N, CA, C and O atoms as a GROMACS GRO file, in nm:
protein
  596
    1MET      N    1   0.201   1.526  -0.670
    1MET     CA    2   0.191   1.404  -0.522
    1MET      C    3   0.237   1.271  -0.526
    1MET      O    4   0.218   1.202  -0.626
    2GLU      N    5   0.317   1.216  -0.391
    2GLU     CA    6   0.403   1.148  -0.308
    2GLU      C    7   0.292   1.053  -0.251
    2GLU      O    8   0.206   1.070  -0.165
    3TYR      N    9   0.335   0.920  -0.348
    3TYR     CA   10   0.252   0.839  -0.301
    3TYR      C   11   0.338   0.676  -0.263
    3TYR      O   12   0.438   0.620  -0.307
    4LEU      N   13   0.244   0.646  -0.167
    4LEU     CA   14   0.292   0.460  -0.138
    4LEU      C   15   0.209   0.416  -0.220
    4LEU      O   16   0.096   0.463  -0.226
    5LEU      N   17   0.245   0.332  -0.286
    5LEU     CA   18   0.143   0.241  -0.339
    5LEU      C   19   0.134   0.109  -0.281
    5LEU      O   20   0.232   0.037  -0.263
    6ASP      N   21   0.004   0.074  -0.248
    6ASP     CA   22  -0.044  -0.081  -0.170
    6ASP      C   23  -0.026  -0.168  -0.246
    6ASP      O   24  -0.042  -0.134  -0.363
    7THR      N   25   0.012  -0.307  -0.224
    7THR     CA   26   0.073  -0.453  -0.333
    7THR      C   27  -0.105  -0.436  -0.416
    7THR      O   28  -0.132  -0.461  -0.533
    8ASN      N   29  -0.151  -0.412  -0.361
    8ASN     CA   30  -0.290  -0.459  -0.503
    8ASN      C   31  -0.342  -0.331  -0.597
    8ASN      O   32  -0.427  -0.346  -0.684
    9ILE      N   33  -0.278  -0.203  -0.566
    9ILE     CA   34  -0.243  -0.153  -0.699
    9ILE      C   35  -0.174  -0.234  -0.810
    9ILE      O   36  -0.210  -0.244  -0.927
   10LEU      N   37  -0.052  -0.297  -0.743
   10LEU     CA   38   0.040  -0.266  -0.836
   10LEU      C   39  -0.023  -0.463  -0.897
   10LEU      O   40  -0.010  -0.508  -1.011
   11LEU      N   41  -0.059  -0.505  -0.825
   11LEU     CA   42  -0.138  -0.636  -0.857
   11LEU      C   43  -0.229  -0.589  -0.955
   11LEU      O   44  -0.218  -0.639  -1.067
   12THR      N   45  -0.321  -0.501  -0.935
   12THR     CA   46  -0.429  -0.414  -1.061
   12THR      C   47  -0.415  -0.398  -1.238
   12THR      O   48  -0.481  -0.429  -1.337
   13TYR      N   49  -0.249  -0.310  -1.197
   13TYR     CA   50  -0.208  -0.264  -1.326
   13TYR      C   51  -0.102  -0.387  -1.400
   13TYR      O   52  -0.067  -0.388  -1.518
   14SER      N   53  -0.068  -0.472  -1.309
   14SER     CA   54  -0.006  -0.564  -1.392
   14SER      C   55  -0.156  -0.679  -1.475
   14SER      O   56  -0.130  -0.767  -1.556
   15ARG      N   57  -0.269  -0.652  -1.439
   15ARG     CA   58  -0.357  -0.722  -1.514
   15ARG      C   59  -0.361  -0.682  -1.635
   15ARG      O   60  -0.365  -0.766  -1.725
   16ASN      N   61  -0.362  -0.546  -1.663
   16ASN     CA   62  -0.350  -0.446  -1.789
   16ASN      C   63  -0.497  -0.416  -1.856
   16ASN      O   64  -0.511  -0.368  -1.968
   17ASN      N   65  -0.603  -0.453  -1.769
   17ASN     CA   66  -0.758  -0.433  -1.820
   17ASN      C   67  -0.816  -0.312  -1.780
   17ASN      O   68  -0.764  -0.238  -1.696
   18ALA      N   69  -0.953  -0.281  -1.855
   18ALA     CA   70  -1.035  -0.167  -1.833
   18ALA      C   71  -1.003  -0.073  -1.762
   18ALA      O   72  -0.988   0.047  -1.786
   19VAL      N   73  -0.984  -0.191  -1.592
   19VAL     CA   74  -1.007  -0.115  -1.407
   19VAL      C   75  -0.857  -0.051  -1.439
   19VAL      O   76  -0.854   0.069  -1.467
   20SER      N   77  -0.728  -0.130  -1.436
   20SER     CA   78  -0.588  -0.059  -1.457
   20SER      C   79  -0.577   0.066  -1.536
   20SER      O   80  -0.520   0.171  -1.504
   21LYS      N   81  -0.647   0.035  -1.654
   21LYS     CA   82  -0.699   0.158  -1.728
   21LYS      C   83  -0.716   0.307  -1.671
   21LYS      O   84  -0.651   0.408  -1.643
   22ALA      N   85  -0.795   0.273  -1.672
   22ALA     CA   86  -0.971   0.340  -1.547
   22ALA      C   87  -0.850   0.430  -1.422
   22ALA      O   88  -0.828   0.551  -1.420
   23ILE      N   89  -0.784   0.314  -1.321
   23ILE     CA   90  -0.690   0.385  -1.236
   23ILE      C   91  -0.586   0.495  -1.311
   23ILE      O   92  -0.562   0.610  -1.273
   24GLU      N   93  -0.536   0.433  -1.419
   24GLU     CA   94  -0.425   0.510  -1.453
   24GLU      C   95  -0.492   0.670  -1.526
   24GLU      O   96  -0.437   0.780  -1.529
   25GLU      N   97  -0.619   0.631  -1.577
   25GLU     CA   98  -0.686   0.777  -1.612
   25GLU      C   99  -0.730   0.843  -1.451
   25GLU      O  100  -0.719   0.949  -1.390
   26GLN      N  101  -0.747   0.802  -1.445
   26GLN     CA  102  -0.789   0.878  -1.245
   26GLN      C  103  -0.675   0.940  -1.226
   26GLN      O  104  -0.675   1.062  -1.238
   27TYR      N  105  -0.526   0.854  -1.186
   27TYR     CA  106  -0.455   0.932  -1.071
   27TYR      C  107  -0.316   0.930  -1.185
   27TYR      O  108  -0.209   0.970  -1.140
   28GLN      N  109  -0.321   0.893  -1.296
   28GLN     CA  110  -0.192   0.917  -1.374
   28GLN      C  111  -0.046   0.903  -1.319
   28GLN      O  112   0.052   0.977  -1.328
   29LEU      N  113  -0.073   0.759  -1.247
   29LEU     CA  114   0.051   0.753  -1.152
   29LEU      C  115   0.172   0.717  -1.238
   29LEU      O  116   0.283   0.757  -1.203
   30PHE      N  117   0.157   0.643  -1.349
   30PHE     CA  118   0.269   0.644  -1.426
   30PHE      C  119   0.298   0.695  -1.548
   30PHE      O  120   0.316   0.633  -1.653
   31ARG      N  121   0.302   0.832  -1.524
   31ARG     CA  122   0.293   0.966  -1.623
   31ARG      C  123   0.434   1.018  -1.619
   31ARG      O  124   0.488   1.056  -1.723
   32GLY      N  125   0.490   1.021  -1.513
   32GLY     CA  126   0.634   1.050  -1.421
   32GLY      C  127   0.648   1.174  -1.383
   32GLY      O  128   0.747   1.247  -1.383
   33THR      N  129   0.463   1.201  -1.330
   33THR     CA  130   0.448   1.329  -1.270
   33THR      C  131   0.447   1.310  -1.099
   33THR      O  132   0.453   1.408  -1.024
   34HIS      N  133   0.438   1.178  -1.053
   34HIS     CA  134   0.406   1.192  -0.921
   34HIS      C  135   0.556   1.062  -0.882
   34HIS      O  136   0.615   0.976  -0.947
   35ARG      N  137   0.563   1.102  -0.774
   35ARG     CA  138   0.654   1.048  -0.676
   35ARG      C  139   0.582   0.860  -0.622
   35ARG      O  140   0.495   0.824  -0.542
   36LEU      N  141   0.638   0.815  -0.679
   36LEU     CA  142   0.614   0.683  -0.640
   36LEU      C  143   0.687   0.558  -0.550
   36LEU      O  144   0.756   0.469  -0.599
   37VAL      N  145   0.669   0.568  -0.473
   37VAL     CA  146   0.716   0.433  -0.375
   37VAL      C  147   0.652   0.309  -0.295
   37VAL      O  148   0.539   0.328  -0.251
   38ILE      N  149   0.704   0.206  -0.274
   38ILE     CA  150   0.652   0.064  -0.249
   38ILE      C  151   0.742   0.077  -0.146
   38ILE      O  152   0.856   0.124  -0.152
   39SER      N  153   0.655   0.010  -0.008
   39SER     CA  154   0.717  -0.112   0.083
   39SER      C  155   0.805  -0.195   0.082
   39SER      O  156   0.750  -0.301   0.052
   40ILE      N  157   0.944  -0.215   0.100
   40ILE     CA  158   1.000  -0.293   0.080
   40ILE      C  159   0.925  -0.464   0.110
   40ILE      O  160   0.958  -0.572   0.061
   41VAL      N  161   0.830  -0.433   0.194
   41VAL     CA  162   0.698  -0.567   0.230
   41VAL      C  163   0.650  -0.574   0.090
   41VAL      O  164   0.684  -0.679   0.036
   42THR      N  165   0.583  -0.495   0.015
   42THR     CA  166   0.522  -0.514  -0.056
   42THR      C  167   0.587  -0.614  -0.226
   42THR      O  168   0.533  -0.690  -0.306
   43LEU      N  169   0.759  -0.542  -0.205
   43LEU     CA  170   0.841  -0.698  -0.267
   43LEU      C  171   0.810  -0.841  -0.217
   43LEU      O  172   0.789  -0.947  -0.276
   44GLY      N  173   0.814  -0.799  -0.070
   44GLY     CA  174   0.778  -0.984  -0.050
   44GLY      C  175   0.660  -1.037  -0.105
   44GLY      O  176   0.648  -1.145  -0.163
   45GLU      N  177   0.539  -0.918  -0.075
   45GLU     CA  178   0.418  -0.980  -0.126
   45GLU      C  179   0.412  -1.046  -0.303
   45GLU      O  180   0.366  -1.141  -0.366
   46LEU      N  181   0.466  -0.960  -0.318
   46LEU     CA  182   0.464  -0.966  -0.470
   46LEU      C  183   0.459  -1.102  -0.524
   46LEU      O  184   0.375  -1.168  -0.585
   47ASP      N  185   0.635  -1.130  -0.461
   47ASP     CA  186   0.725  -1.256  -0.483
   47ASP      C  187   0.672  -1.365  -0.443
   47ASP      O  188   0.674  -1.470  -0.508
   48ALA      N  189   0.612  -1.348  -0.316
   48ALA     CA  190   0.477  -1.464  -0.256
   48ALA      C  191   0.354  -1.486  -0.378
   48ALA      O  192   0.313  -1.594  -0.420
   49LEU      N  193   0.323  -1.387  -0.408
   49LEU     CA  194   0.168  -1.403  -0.472
   49LEU      C  195   0.228  -1.434  -0.659
   49LEU      O  196   0.148  -1.459  -0.748
   50THR      N  197   0.309  -1.429  -0.671
   50THR     CA  198   0.328  -1.507  -0.782
   50THR      C  199   0.406  -1.609  -0.769
   50THR      O  200   0.458  -1.654  -0.871
   51LYS      N  201   0.428  -1.661  -0.664
   51LYS     CA  202   0.502  -1.811  -0.660
   51LYS      C  203   0.358  -1.900  -0.617
   51LYS      O  204   0.348  -2.010  -0.672
   52ASN      N  205   0.249  -1.857  -0.522
   52ASN     CA  206   0.174  -1.915  -0.453
   52ASN      C  207   0.064  -1.898  -0.594
   52ASN      O  208  -0.018  -1.990  -0.601
   53PHE      N  209   0.055  -1.795  -0.702
   53PHE     CA  210  -0.124  -1.791  -0.761
   53PHE      C  211  -0.010  -1.792  -0.902
   53PHE      O  212  -0.051  -1.739  -1.005
   54ASN      N  213   0.141  -1.860  -0.901
   54ASN     CA  214   0.151  -1.880  -1.039
   54ASN      C  215   0.091  -1.770  -1.153
   54ASN      O  216   0.027  -1.805  -1.252
   55LEU      N  217   0.130  -1.617  -1.115
   55LEU     CA  218   0.129  -1.556  -1.202
   55LEU      C  219   0.163  -1.580  -1.353
   55LEU      O  220   0.253  -1.659  -1.381
   56GLY      N  221   0.097  -1.517  -1.449
   56GLY     CA  222   0.189  -1.597  -1.547
   56GLY      C  223   0.303  -1.467  -1.590
   56GLY      O  224   0.303  -1.351  -1.548
   57ALA      N  225   0.400  -1.535  -1.691
   57ALA     CA  226   0.554  -1.461  -1.751
   57ALA      C  227   0.489  -1.323  -1.777
   57ALA      O  228   0.522  -1.233  -1.700
   58LYS      N  229   0.382  -1.288  -1.897
   58LYS     CA  230   0.334  -1.179  -1.907
   58LYS      C  231   0.266  -1.101  -1.806
   58LYS      O  232   0.235  -0.990  -1.849
   59ARG      N  233   0.242  -1.116  -1.719
   59ARG     CA  234   0.185  -1.046  -1.547
   59ARG      C  235   0.364  -1.018  -1.477
   59ARG      O  236   0.412  -0.912  -1.436
   60GLN      N  237   0.414  -1.120  -1.482
   60GLN     CA  238   0.541  -1.103  -1.344
   60GLN      C  239   0.658  -1.013  -1.487
   60GLN      O  240   0.761  -0.963  -1.443
   61VAL      N  241   0.640  -1.004  -1.602
   61VAL     CA  242   0.712  -0.872  -1.664
   61VAL      C  243   0.604  -0.731  -1.657
   61VAL      O  244   0.649  -0.629  -1.606
   62LEU      N  245   0.507  -0.733  -1.693
   62LEU     CA  246   0.447  -0.614  -1.634
   62LEU      C  247   0.505  -0.574  -1.464
   62LEU      O  248   0.582  -0.479  -1.455
   63ILE      N  249   0.470  -0.640  -1.353
   63ILE     CA  250   0.473  -0.582  -1.244
   63ILE      C  251   0.694  -0.588  -1.234
   63ILE      O  252   0.772  -0.542  -1.150
   64GLU      N  253   0.709  -0.639  -1.316
   64GLU     CA  254   0.864  -0.606  -1.308
   64GLU      C  255   0.878  -0.396  -1.365
   64GLU      O  256   0.908  -0.284  -1.324
   65GLY      N  257   0.842  -0.453  -1.452
   65GLY     CA  258   0.819  -0.298  -1.540
   65GLY      C  259   0.758  -0.190  -1.440
   65GLY      O  260   0.849  -0.114  -1.406
   66LEU      N  261   0.663  -0.163  -1.394
   66LEU     CA  262   0.584  -0.121  -1.267
   66LEU      C  263   0.743  -0.066  -1.132
   66LEU      O  264   0.805   0.038  -1.108
   67LEU      N  265   0.745  -0.209  -1.080
   67LEU     CA  266   0.874  -0.224  -1.005
   67LEU      C  267   1.011  -0.121  -1.059
   67LEU      O  268   1.075  -0.071  -0.967
   68GLY      N  269   1.053  -0.090  -1.193
   68GLY     CA  270   1.088  -0.045  -1.226
   68GLY      C  271   1.082   0.171  -1.231
   68GLY      O  272   1.142   0.272  -1.267
   69SER      N  273   1.011   0.141  -1.192
   69SER     CA  274   0.928   0.301  -1.195
   69SER      C  275   0.881   0.320  -1.055
   69SER      O  276   0.792   0.398  -1.022
   70VAL      N  277   0.951   0.241  -0.972
   70VAL     CA  278   0.896   0.313  -0.826
   70VAL      C  279   1.027   0.307  -0.699
   70VAL      O  280   1.093   0.205  -0.682
   71ALA      N  281   1.041   0.399  -0.640
   71ALA     CA  282   1.152   0.350  -0.515
   71ALA      C  283   1.076   0.269  -0.401
   71ALA      O  284   0.953   0.268  -0.397
   72VAL      N  285   1.171   0.190  -0.293
   72VAL     CA  286   1.112   0.088  -0.229
   72VAL      C  287   1.205   0.178  -0.126
   72VAL      O  288   1.314   0.236  -0.132
   73ALA      N  289   1.068   0.151   0.001
   73ALA     CA  290   1.158   0.220   0.110
   73ALA      C  291   1.166   0.130   0.230
   73ALA      O  292   1.070   0.074   0.282
   74GLY      N  293   1.291   0.122   0.270
   74GLY     CA  294   1.299   0.048   0.401
   74GLY      C  295   1.210   0.046   0.551
   74GLY      O  296   1.140   0.140   0.589
   75ILE      N  297   1.225  -0.063   0.613
   75ILE     CA  298   1.122  -0.071   0.753
   75ILE      C  299   1.230  -0.078   0.834
   75ILE      O  300   1.187  -0.096   0.948
   76GLU      N  301   1.364  -0.071   0.833
   76GLU     CA  302   1.495  -0.145   0.940
   76GLU      C  303   1.491   0.019   0.979
   76GLU      O  304   1.604   0.066   0.976
   77TYR      N  305   1.411   0.094   1.007
   77TYR     CA  306   1.460   0.245   1.056
   77TYR      C  307   1.408   0.242   1.196
   77TYR      O  308   1.316   0.163   1.217
   78ASP      N  309   1.460   0.324   1.309
   78ASP     CA  310   1.370   0.306   1.470
   78ASP      C  311   1.283   0.381   1.428
   78ASP      O  312   1.210   0.376   1.527
   79GLU      N  313   1.214   0.471   1.336
   79GLU     CA  314   1.058   0.528   1.305
   79GLU      C  315   0.996   0.426   1.261
   79GLU      O  316   0.906   0.355   1.306
   80VAL      N  317   1.039   0.427   1.196
   80VAL     CA  318   0.936   0.262   1.130
   80VAL      C  319   0.896   0.176   1.217
   80VAL      O  320   0.773   0.166   1.215
   81ILE      N  321   0.951   0.106   1.298
   81ILE     CA  322   0.914   0.007   1.378
   81ILE      C  323   0.852   0.050   1.491
   81ILE      O  324   0.763  -0.018   1.541
   82ALA      N  325   0.894   0.174   1.547
   82ALA     CA  326   0.812   0.216   1.685
   82ALA      C  327   0.708   0.295   1.567
   82ALA      O  328   0.656   0.382   1.636
   83ALA      N  329   0.655   0.311   1.433
   83ALA     CA  330   0.502   0.373   1.405
   83ALA      C  331   0.509   0.207   1.380
   83ALA      O  332   0.626   0.194   1.416
   84TYR      N  333   0.480   0.109   1.354
   84TYR     CA  334   0.463  -0.035   1.353
   84TYR      C  335   0.377  -0.066   1.486
   84TYR      O  336   0.257  -0.084   1.507
   85GLY      N  337   0.499  -0.064   1.566
   85GLY     CA  338   0.429  -0.074   1.723
   85GLY      C  339   0.305   0.020   1.789
   85GLY      O  340   0.245  -0.016   1.890
   86ASP      N  341   0.274   0.150   1.713
   86ASP     CA  342   0.153   0.231   1.764
   86ASP      C  343   0.085   0.241   1.718
   86ASP      O  344  -0.011   0.298   1.769
   87ILE      N  345   0.076   0.185   1.557
   87ILE     CA  346   0.002   0.147   1.419
   87ILE      C  347  -0.069   0.028   1.516
   87ILE      O  348  -0.181   0.051   1.563
   88ASP      N  349  -0.012  -0.081   1.541
   88ASP     CA  350  -0.076  -0.196   1.609
   88ASP      C  351  -0.176  -0.199   1.718
   88ASP      O  352  -0.289  -0.249   1.727
   89ALA      N  353  -0.079  -0.110   1.824
   89ALA     CA  354  -0.143  -0.079   1.967
   89ALA      C  355  -0.304  -0.008   1.942
   89ALA      O  356  -0.404  -0.045   2.003
   90TYR      N  357  -0.303   0.079   1.857
   90TYR     CA  358  -0.400   0.187   1.835
   90TYR      C  359  -0.498   0.084   1.761
   90TYR      O  360  -0.608   0.072   1.815
   91SER      N  361  -0.478   0.021   1.664
   91SER     CA  362  -0.588  -0.054   1.586
   91SER      C  363  -0.637  -0.138   1.663
   91SER      O  364  -0.757  -0.149   1.638
   92GLN      N  365  -0.598  -0.217   1.763
   92GLN     CA  366  -0.623  -0.278   1.915
   92GLN      C  367  -0.661  -0.217   1.981
   92GLN      O  368  -0.699  -0.286   2.076
   93GLY      N  369  -0.688  -0.066   2.007
   93GLY     CA  370  -0.748   0.014   2.074
   93GLY      C  371  -0.669   0.021   2.201
   93GLY      O  372  -0.718   0.066   2.304
   94LYS      N  373  -0.568  -0.015   2.194
   94LYS     CA  374  -0.458  -0.044   2.364
   94LYS      C  375  -0.395   0.104   2.395
   94LYS      O  376  -0.348   0.128   2.506
   95LEU      N  377  -0.396   0.210   2.283
   95LEU     CA  378  -0.338   0.328   2.301
   95LEU      C  379  -0.450   0.382   2.404
   95LEU      O  380  -0.561   0.335   2.432
   96PRO      N  381  -0.401   0.468   2.440
   96PRO     CA  382  -0.435   0.589   2.534
   96PRO      C  383  -0.554   0.706   2.417
   96PRO      O  384  -0.497   0.759   2.322
   97ASN      N  385  -0.692   0.733   2.435
   97ASN     CA  386  -0.773   0.792   2.323
   97ASN      C  387  -0.763   0.736   2.238
   97ASN      O  388  -0.692   0.790   2.154
   98PRO      N  389  -0.820   0.600   2.198
   98PRO     CA  390  -0.829   0.527   2.079
   98PRO      C  391  -0.950   0.578   1.987
   98PRO      O  392  -1.061   0.626   2.011
   99GLY      N  393  -0.881   0.545   1.872
   99GLY     CA  394  -0.988   0.581   1.779
   99GLY      C  395  -1.155   0.575   1.766
   99GLY      O  396  -1.179   0.454   1.777
  100PRO      N  397  -1.220   0.611   1.757
  100PRO     CA  398  -1.345   0.548   1.741
  100PRO      C  399  -1.423   0.477   1.629
  100PRO      O  400  -1.501   0.513   1.541
  101PHE      N  401  -1.356   0.330   1.680
  101PHE     CA  402  -1.393   0.240   1.609
  101PHE      C  403  -1.350   0.087   1.683
  101PHE      O  404  -1.249   0.082   1.753
  102THR      N  405  -1.422  -0.015   1.664
  102THR     CA  406  -1.387  -0.116   1.734
  102THR      C  407  -1.255  -0.155   1.666
  102THR      O  408  -1.206  -0.115   1.560
  103ALA      N  409  -1.206  -0.255   1.766
  103ALA     CA  410  -1.040  -0.315   1.749
  103ALA      C  411  -1.046  -0.347   1.673
  103ALA      O  412  -1.160  -0.389   1.651
  104ARG      N  413  -0.941  -0.365   1.550
  104ARG     CA  414  -0.983  -0.463   1.482
  104ARG      C  415  -0.791  -0.524   1.440
  104ARG      O  416  -0.689  -0.455   1.440
  105ASN      N  417  -0.804  -0.648   1.415
  105ASN     CA  418  -0.696  -0.724   1.365
  105ASN      C  419  -0.614  -0.671   1.257
  105ASN      O  420  -0.688  -0.701   1.164
  106MET      N  421  -0.494  -0.601   1.190
  106MET     CA  422  -0.436  -0.587   1.096
  106MET      C  423  -0.343  -0.705   1.046
  106MET      O  424  -0.267  -0.776   1.112
  107GLY      N  425  -0.367  -0.706   0.916
  107GLY     CA  426  -0.244  -0.787   0.887
  107GLY      C  427  -0.126  -0.769   0.950
  107GLY      O  428  -0.126  -0.674   1.028
  108LYS      N  429   0.000  -0.845   0.941
  108LYS     CA  430   0.143  -0.799   0.950
  108LYS      C  431   0.203  -0.677   0.823
  108LYS      O  432   0.276  -0.579   0.836
  109ASN      N  433   0.156  -0.718   0.742
  109ASN     CA  434   0.261  -0.646   0.609
  109ASN      C  435   0.212  -0.527   0.644
  109ASN      O  436   0.282  -0.436   0.688
  110ASP      N  437  -0.017  -0.516   0.608
  110ASP     CA  438  -0.055  -0.414   0.619
  110ASP      C  439   0.005  -0.302   0.730
  110ASP      O  440   0.012  -0.184   0.697
  111ILE      N  441   0.044  -0.342   0.854
  111ILE     CA  442   0.068  -0.277   0.941
  111ILE      C  443   0.206  -0.199   0.926
  111ILE      O  444   0.241  -0.087   0.963
  112TRP      N  445   0.289  -0.324   0.842
  112TRP     CA  446   0.425  -0.254   0.805
  112TRP      C  447   0.412  -0.150   0.667
  112TRP      O  448   0.472  -0.043   0.651
  113ILE      N  449   0.332  -0.205   0.592
  113ILE     CA  450   0.309  -0.075   0.477
  113ILE      C  451   0.250   0.048   0.547
  113ILE      O  452   0.286   0.160   0.508
  114ALA      N  453   0.150   0.034   0.663
  114ALA     CA  454   0.113   0.192   0.702
  114ALA      C  455   0.210   0.241   0.818
  114ALA      O  456   0.183   0.339   0.887
  115ALA      N  457   0.321   0.166   0.833
  115ALA     CA  458   0.444   0.282   0.902
  115ALA      C  459   0.482   0.332   0.852
  115ALA      O  460   0.497   0.452   0.876
  116THR      N  461   0.535   0.256   0.723
  116THR     CA  462   0.596   0.332   0.620
  116THR      C  463   0.548   0.452   0.574
  116THR      O  464   0.626   0.546   0.559
  117ALA      N  465   0.402   0.464   0.543
  117ALA     CA  466   0.340   0.562   0.493
  117ALA      C  467   0.371   0.672   0.584
  117ALA      O  468   0.434   0.776   0.565
  118HIS      N  469   0.296   0.610   0.718
  118HIS     CA  470   0.315   0.749   0.837
  118HIS      C  471   0.455   0.826   0.818
  118HIS      O  472   0.474   0.947   0.805
  119VAL      N  473   0.578   0.685   0.822
  119VAL     CA  474   0.739   0.780   0.837
  119VAL      C  475   0.747   0.857   0.725
  119VAL      O  476   0.788   0.973   0.720
  120TYR      N  477   0.702   0.779   0.621
  120TYR     CA  478   0.811   0.883   0.511
  120TYR      C  479   0.671   0.966   0.446
  120TYR      O  480   0.646   0.990   0.327
  121GLU      N  481   0.606   0.995   0.545
  121GLU     CA  482   0.478   1.091   0.490
  121GLU      C  483   0.480   1.082   0.314
  121GLU      O  484   0.528   1.150   0.224
  122LEU      N  485   0.422   0.991   0.322
  122LEU     CA  486   0.344   0.959   0.196
  122LEU      C  487   0.233   0.951   0.239
  122LEU      O  488   0.204   0.931   0.357
  123THR      N  489   0.120   0.973   0.101
  123THR     CA  490  -0.088   0.918   0.034
  123THR      C  491  -0.010   0.765  -0.001
  123THR      O  492   0.071   0.724  -0.084
  124LEU      N  493  -0.118   0.686   0.161
  124LEU     CA  494  -0.096   0.554   0.069
  124LEU      C  495  -0.224   0.533  -0.031
  124LEU      O  496  -0.324   0.589   0.014
  125LEU      N  497  -0.245   0.475  -0.138
  125LEU     CA  498  -0.286   0.459  -0.248
  125LEU      C  499  -0.354   0.279  -0.235
  125LEU      O  500  -0.282   0.194  -0.289
  126THR      N  501  -0.467   0.236  -0.177
  126THR     CA  502  -0.489   0.123  -0.179
  126THR      C  503  -0.609   0.100  -0.279
  126THR      O  504  -0.641   0.191  -0.355
  127ALA      N  505  -0.688  -0.043  -0.282
  127ALA     CA  506  -0.790  -0.037  -0.287
  127ALA      C  507  -0.863  -0.116  -0.225
  127ALA      O  508  -0.973  -0.141  -0.275
  128ASP      N  509  -0.834  -0.165  -0.126
  128ASP     CA  510  -0.899  -0.210   0.033
  128ASP      C  511  -0.937  -0.145   0.147
  128ASP      O  512  -0.897  -0.028   0.150
  129GLN      N  513  -0.993  -0.175   0.230
  129GLN     CA  514  -1.076  -0.108   0.315
  129GLN      C  515  -0.955  -0.125   0.486
  129GLN      O  516  -0.974  -0.060   0.589
  130ASP      N  517  -0.836  -0.236   0.462
  130ASP     CA  518  -0.766  -0.269   0.555
  130ASP      C  519  -0.738  -0.143   0.633
  130ASP      O  520  -0.758  -0.132   0.754
  131PHE      N  521  -0.707  -0.079   0.581
  131PHE     CA  522  -0.636   0.075   0.644
  131PHE      C  523  -0.736   0.236   0.702
  131PHE      O  524  -0.690   0.335   0.758
  132ALA      N  525  -0.856   0.213   0.667
  132ALA     CA  526  -0.961   0.282   0.628
  132ALA      C  527  -0.924   0.356   0.831
  132ALA      O  528  -0.889   0.474   0.838
  133HIS      N  529  -0.930   0.313   0.903
  133HIS     CA  530  -0.952   0.345   1.070
  133HIS      C  531  -0.806   0.417   1.119
  133HIS      O  532  -0.766   0.462   1.227
  134LEU      N  533  -0.753   0.404   0.994
  134LEU     CA  534  -0.600   0.473   1.031
  134LEU      C  535  -0.621   0.639   0.967
  134LEU      O  536  -0.560   0.741   0.998
  135ALA      N  537  -0.729   0.620   0.869
  135ALA     CA  538  -0.663   0.787   0.807
  135ALA      C  539  -0.658   0.875   0.880
  135ALA      O  540  -0.693   0.848   0.994
  136ASP      N  541  -0.613   1.023   0.852
  136ASP     CA  542  -0.599   1.094   0.904
  136ASP      C  543  -0.541   1.104   1.081
  136ASP      O  544  -0.498   1.200   1.144
  137THR      N  545  -0.563   0.967   1.119
  137THR     CA  546  -0.430   1.025   1.251
  137THR      C  547  -0.370   0.951   1.224
  137THR      O  548  -0.389   0.894   1.331
  138TYR      N  549  -0.270   0.854   1.151
  138TYR     CA  550  -0.116   0.783   1.129
  138TYR      C  551  -0.127   0.829   0.960
  138TYR      O  552  -0.015   0.868   0.926
  139ILE      N  553  -0.206   0.836   0.865
  139ILE     CA  554  -0.153   0.796   0.742
  139ILE      C  555  -0.301   0.947   0.642
  139ILE      O  556  -0.410   0.980   0.689
  140ASP      N  557  -0.259   0.982   0.550
  140ASP     CA  558  -0.319   1.055   0.462
  140ASP      C  559  -0.336   0.914   0.340
  140ASP      O  560  -0.243   0.868   0.275
  141LEU      N  561  -0.445   0.880   0.337
  141LEU     CA  562  -0.476   0.739   0.271
  141LEU      C  563  -0.625   0.796   0.162
  141LEU      O  564  -0.733   0.841   0.200
  142GLN      N  565  -0.560   0.764  -0.020
  142GLN     CA  566  -0.642   0.755  -0.094
  142GLN      C  567  -0.704   0.645  -0.139
  142GLN      O  568  -0.621   0.573  -0.194
  143GLN      N  569  -0.826   0.594  -0.143
  143GLN     CA  570  -0.860   0.461  -0.152
  143GLN      C  571  -0.988   0.454  -0.303
  143GLN      O  572  -1.095   0.509  -0.329
  144VAL      N  573  -0.884   0.338  -0.381
  144VAL     CA  574  -0.947   0.346  -0.450
  144VAL      C  575  -1.041   0.241  -0.516
  144VAL      O  576  -0.975   0.160  -0.582
  145ASN      N  577  -1.171   0.218  -0.519
  145ASN     CA  578  -1.275   0.176  -0.553
  145ASN      C  579  -1.277   0.105  -0.676
  145ASN      O  580  -1.304   0.166  -0.779
  146LEU      N  581  -1.251  -0.018  -0.677
  146LEU     CA  582  -1.232  -0.053  -0.791
  146LEU      C  583  -1.370  -0.117  -0.861
  146LEU      O  584  -1.376  -0.161  -0.976
  147SER      N  585  -1.503  -0.111  -0.744
  147SER     CA  586  -1.618  -0.212  -0.805
  147SER      C  587  -1.656  -0.079  -0.894
  147SER      O  588  -1.700  -0.114  -1.003
  148SER      N  589  -1.652   0.046  -0.879
  148SER     CA  590  -1.711   0.133  -1.006
  148SER      C  591  -1.613   0.187  -1.107
  148SER      O  592  -1.653   0.262  -1.195
  149LEU      N  593  -1.499   0.155  -1.100
  149LEU     CA  594  -1.400   0.203  -1.234
  149LEU      C  595  -1.455   0.067  -1.303
  149LEU      O  596  -1.418   0.036  -1.416
   0.00000   0.00000   0.00000
């Protein structure tokens, strides 16, 4: 499987707790059998979260180790930029044939992550509901239910 990992998946893994172990047991992400990618936006989010929440040295080392196992996809390409605009307009209900949902604001970083998954044709693995309205229209989505682990 080829996954684009949302930032929250890496943060969960960095806790190195029962939940991260359950995710690894279920998805076997870091056993070398999957192609793992993150958006360059995730690097910025991780850097900001590390600074804003003063993540400890141990978690920072775990994050660095995880980053060594993933490829980083850029967003500077025309296709990703166009997908960003499409996904934002779709989410706001501004495109013809809007989806069967109420218009919603998405975080700008989440739009970049969704556009990356769309263009690179990667399954987005996330632990939140922010992308649910894009499933099967723009992205292949797998949601991890952290509360059930």
